[in-house]
C-alpha positions in Angstrom: 0.0 0.0 0.0 1.3 3.4 -0.9 1.3 6.1 1.8 2.0 9.7 1.2 3.4 11.8 4.0 2.9 15.5 4.0 5.0 17.6 6.4 4.4 21.3 7.1 5.3 23.9 9.7 2.6 26.0 11.4 3.0 29.7 12.2 4.8 28.8 15.5 7.4 26.8 13.6 6.1 23.4 14.8 6.3 20.5 12.5 3.0 18.6 11.6 2.6 15.4 9.7 -0.4 14.3 7.7 -0.7 10.9 6.2 -2.8 10.1 3.2 -3.4 6.5 2.1 -5.2 6.0 -1.2 -8.4 3.9 -0.8 -7.9 0.2 -1.7 -10.4 -2.6 -1.3 -11.5 -5.9 -3.0 -14.7 -7.7 -2.2 -17.1 -10.2 -3.7 -20.3 -12.0 -2.8 -22.7 -14.5 -4.2 -26.4 -15.3 -3.4 -28.1 -18.5 -4.6 -31.5 -18.8 -2.8 -33.6 -21.7 -4.2 -36.7 -20.5 -2.2 -36.8 -16.9 -3.4 -35.0 -17.7 -6.7 -32.6 -14.8 -5.9 -29.4 -15.5 -7.8 -26.7 -12.8 -8.0 -23.0 -12.2 -7.6 -20.7 -9.2 -7.6 -16.9 -8.6 -7.5 -15.4 -5.1 -7.2 -12.0 -3.7 -6.5 -10.6 -0.2 -6.0 -7.1 1.1 -6.2 -7.0 4.9 -5.5 -9.4 6.6 -7.8 -9.9 3.6 -10.2 -12.8 1.2 -9.6 -13.6 -1.9 -11.6 -16.1 -4.7 -11.1 -18.6 -7.1 -12.4 -22.1 -8.2 -11.3 -24.6 -10.7 -12.6 -28.2 -11.4 -11.7 -31.1 -13.5 -12.8 -34.0 -11.4 -13.9 -37.7 -12.4 -13.1 -38.2 -13.2 -16.8 -35.5 -15.9 -16.8 -32.7 -13.8 -18.5 -29.4 -13.1 -16.9 -27.9 -9.6 -16.8 -24.0 -9.4 -16.8 -22.4 -6.0 -16.2 -18.7 -5.2 -16.4 -17.9 -1.7 -15.2 -15.0 0.6 -14.5 -14.6 4.2 -13.4 -11.8 6.6 -12.8 -11.4 10.4 -12.5 -10.1 10.7 -16.1 -12.7 8.7 -18.1 -15.7 8.6 -15.7 -18.0 5.6 -15.4 -18.4 3.0 -18.2 -20.5 -0.1 -18.1 -20.9 -3.0 -20.6 -24.3 -4.6 -20.1 -25.2 -8.0 -21.7 -28.3 -10.0 -21.3 -28.5 -13.8 -21.9 -31.4 -16.2 -22.2 -31.3 -19.8 -21.4 -33.4 -21.7 -23.9 -35.0 -24.9 -23.0 -35.0 -27.4 -25.8 -37.7 -30.0 -25.4 -36.8 -33.6 -25.9 -38.6 -35.4 -28.7 -39.7 -38.9 -28.0 -39.9 -41.2 -31.0 -42.7 -43.7 -31.1 -42.0 -46.9 -33.0 
């Protein structure tokens, strides 16, 4: 982790120190509840001003939403959203 130390003198000539540590985290979670049919997951990490992550969830209509996103102070927030559908293919039974 990078820590920046700032030193300055006040008007009495006393030294003061201020420490600034850029924010940094990494987290993820997942929910798969068969009773409520709540299925979702997320992963996000941050290093200073840059954040990037991913989340996915099952929509009530059966589709899945997948979102990859990133943000920083230079380019702002950007997200790539995709929807996918799971098709059920019925089995055909042959009668002889």
